C-alpha positions in Angstrom: -42.0 5.5 32.0 -39.9 2.8 31.0 -37.7 0.9 33.2 -34.6 2.6 32.2 -36.3 6.0 32.6 -37.1 5.0 36.2 -33.6 4.1 36.7 -32.7 7.0 35.7 -35.0 8.9 38.0 -33.7 6.9 40.8 -30.1 7.6 40.3 -30.9 11.5 40.3 -33.2 11.5 43.3 -30.8 9.5 45.3 -28.0 11.6 44.4 -29.8 15.1 45.1 -31.3 13.8 48.1 -27.8 14.4 49.7 -27.7 17.8 48.6 -27.3 20.1 45.3 -24.9 19.1 42.7 -23.2 20.5 39.8 -25.3 19.7 36.6 -22.2 18.0 35.3 -22.0 15.6 38.1 -25.6 14.6 37.8 -24.9 13.9 33.9 -22.1 11.7 34.5 -23.9 9.7 37.0 -26.9 9.3 34.5 -24.7 8.5 31.8 -23.1 5.8 33.6 -26.2 4.5 35.1 -27.9 3.9 31.2 -24.7 2.4 29.9 -24.7 -0.2 32.8 -28.5 -1.4 32.0 -26.8 -2.1 28.2 -30.0 -0.3 26.4 -30.7 2.2 24.2 -31.8 5.2 26.1 -30.7 9.1 25.5 -29.8 10.1 28.7 -29.7 13.7 28.1 -33.6 13.7 28.3 -32.9 13.9 32.2 -34.2 17.4 33.0 -37.3 16.4 31.1 -38.0 13.1 33.1 -37.3 15.3 36.4 -39.2 18.5 35.6 -41.2 18.3 38.5 -38.9 16.9 40.9 -35.7 18.8 39.9 -34.9 22.5 39.1 -31.3 23.9 37.7 -30.2 27.3 38.9 -27.0 28.5 37.5 -25.5 25.2 36.7 -26.6 23.5 40.1 -29.3 20.8 40.4 -31.5 20.5 43.6 -34.7 18.7 44.2 -38.1 20.7 44.8 -40.3 19.9 47.3 -41.9 17.5 45.2 -38.5 15.7 44.6 -37.5 15.9 48.4 -41.1 14.1 49.2 -40.4 11.4 46.4 -36.9 10.6 47.5 -38.3 10.2 51.1 -40.9 7.8 50.4 -40.2 6.4 46.7 -36.6 5.3 46.6 -37.3 2.0 48.4 -40.2 1.2 45.6 -38.3 2.5 42.8 -35.3 0.0 43.6 -37.7 -2.8 44.2 -38.9 -2.0 40.2 -35.6 -1.5 39.1 -34.3 -4.7 40.4 -37.2 -6.5 38.9 -37.3 -5.2 35.5 -33.8 -4.4 34.8 -31.9 -6.8 37.2 -29.6 -3.9 38.2 -28.8 -3.9 41.8 -29.6 -0.6 43.5 -29.3 0.2 47.1 -32.2 2.6 48.3 
């Protein structure tokens, strides 16, 4: 996965780790994150990037069991990777 794709995964997992969110909110977060990187990336593919970690039901996105596990143990390493390759400051 590209560094921008990893950043998108990080943003979505970090937000949904706090609880379910409307799809519109997640899309706004993803779009803003991609724009912050200054790189060309189709932000609309976030559901495919997180197909195993996120499920969307009735317009609400929430983490699957795998997504909760990844958010619990993987946000810090993901943040370090993003800082290293994109130079974007993230708080795990």
